[in-house]
Each structure stands twice: as structure tokens, then as C-alpha cells.
N, C-alpha and C positions, 0 to 999 in steps of 0.2 A: 206450895199448890202446884197441883198439876191439871191438866186441862188437853182436850183433843180440839182438832180444827178441821174444816172442810172449805176451801177456797177454790174460787172459779173467776177467771180473767177472759173476757171475749173483747176481742179487737177486731172489729170488721168481720171477716169470715174465719178468723182462727180463733182458737179457744183453747185454754191451758187450765189444768188444776193441780191441785198439791191437797195432802191429807196427812194430818198426822194421827195417831190414835184408832178410837174407833168409829170417829165420823167418817160419813161416806160421801162419794160424788158417784151419781148415775148419770150415764150420758146416754140418750134414747137418739136414735138415728135410722130412718128407714122403715119406721114404726115398730121398731124393736129396741131391746137394750143393747147397745154397742159396747158399754164398758161400765164395770164397777171398779171404783178403787178397792184396794184389798186393806182389810183392817191390821191394825199393828197390835194385835191380842193374842193370847196363849189359844184361846178355843179357834180364832182363826187357822192358826199354826196345827191345830189337831184336824179342823176340816181338811186343810191342804195335803196333810199325812195320812189322810183315810181313816181316823180315828173317828169321826163323827160326821153326819151329814151336813150339807149347807144348812138346811132347815133348824138344825140343832145349835147353830152357832150363837143364837141370840138366848138361849137357855141354857148353856152350857155352865157348869161351876165355875170356870174358869173366863167366861165372857169377859169380866171386868178386871182382869189382871191383864194390864196394858204393857208390852213391849217397847213401846214409845209412847211420848207424851209431851208437851209443851211444858216447859217447866224442870223438865228431868236434864240436867246439864250433859249427861252421857250421851242419853237416848231419845233425841228431838227431831231427827233429821225427817223432812217429809218424803213421801213419795211423790213424785211429780208425773202428770201424763199430760197428752194433747190430742187432740181429735186428728187423724191421719189423714183426713180430707177437709177441704172447706166446709163450715158447718153452712148450714141453709134453712129457710123457713120451714117448719115443720118440725126441726130438732127439738131437744129440750135437755134440761138438766135439772137435777133433783139433789140438792145437799142437805144431809141431814145428820142429826145425833143417832146415835146407838138407841137412846129412848124413844125414838121413833120407828127406825128400820126393824127393831126387834118383834113388833107388833103388826107389820104389815110383810106380805110377800111380794118377791121381785115382779111375779107375773100380775098382781094387783097393782103396782106402780106403774105398768105399762098400761093395763084396761084403763085407769082413772086419766092417765096422759092422754090416751086414744079417745076418750068419751068429753074430754075438757076443751073447750075453746078459748080459755083463757089461762095463765099461770097461776091466777088467784082461786080459778074453779078448781083447777087440779090439785093445788096445796089444800084447798078446804074439803074436796072429797077424800084426799090421804088422810087429813088430820079427822075427820070423823071416824073412819076406819080405824085408826090408832085409838081414839078415845073410846070405842066401844070395847076396846082389849086392854088398854093399859092397867096396869095392877097399881093398888096403892104402894106409896113410898117411889114411884118412878120420880126422878128428879130431874129429868130433861126430856122435852119433847121439842126438838127445835128443828125446823124446816124452812128451806127456800126452794122454791119452784121458779123455773126459768124457761120460757117458750120462746123460741126464733120466729120472729115474725118478718114480713117484707119489709 
């Protein structure tokens, strides 16, 4: 059995993350999306090579073809990243499965983050957007929203 993962560790003003597969971590800083992890999928490679647009990743025929996954003994290495500066109040992190990000735009993630006063509200706004668009047969819609406070 194979799966994907997105992980986040916050220690004081330091933040680090890792992902394997097509689950993502978004880092929001200074009222903008500062970082989005890269998917380990054939569709994402097509985007990086210019074959498809970023918006087409979630609907591409090869989107579910993973190049790395947990449970794959040869190809399971995570990509790791960290904030290049101390995290501060007003920053946010959004971890989600492909069943979530396929149905929302990056700009909507930012808009709902800026509208929300709590991580719970942010997550609920995004979930409502996705639920309006999700197609039958979607087997995963997972999300974690984190907002850095004082």
C-alpha cells in the first residue's frame, strides 16, 4: 500500500516541513503565499517542463501517477524545506491532500487566509469551497490549517 504525506514542525520562530507524493504544504508570509511544496507526480513534472499549466495539474490524466510515495521502498524520499526567516504572528501554513488542492486555487487559499481570524475559520472556508466543487468518487479531502499568533 502506498500513501502521501505532508508534515510541519514549528519550534519557537522556526518552521520546517516535508512532503512525499502529491500532498502539499503552503507557507503564507507577509500576506502572500511564500512557498508551496512541489508534488512528486507525473503531472507536476509536465507543469515544470511547460507541457501543461499550473491550473491543469489537478485535472491532468497523469495527476495520480506518483513518482514518490510512502510505502515505495525505492522512491519514498521526502522533500524538506524551512522558513528562511523567523516565522511571526500573521504567518500561516496549510497542509492538504490532492483531494483538497485540486478543487481550490492558490489565490483562494490566500483570500480565505486573509478573511479568517482563526485557523479553524480558514480551514472551514476552504473546505466549503472544495465541497461545492468536489466530484463524486473523491477518496480524500484532508486539510490542516495553522495560523501563527502572538
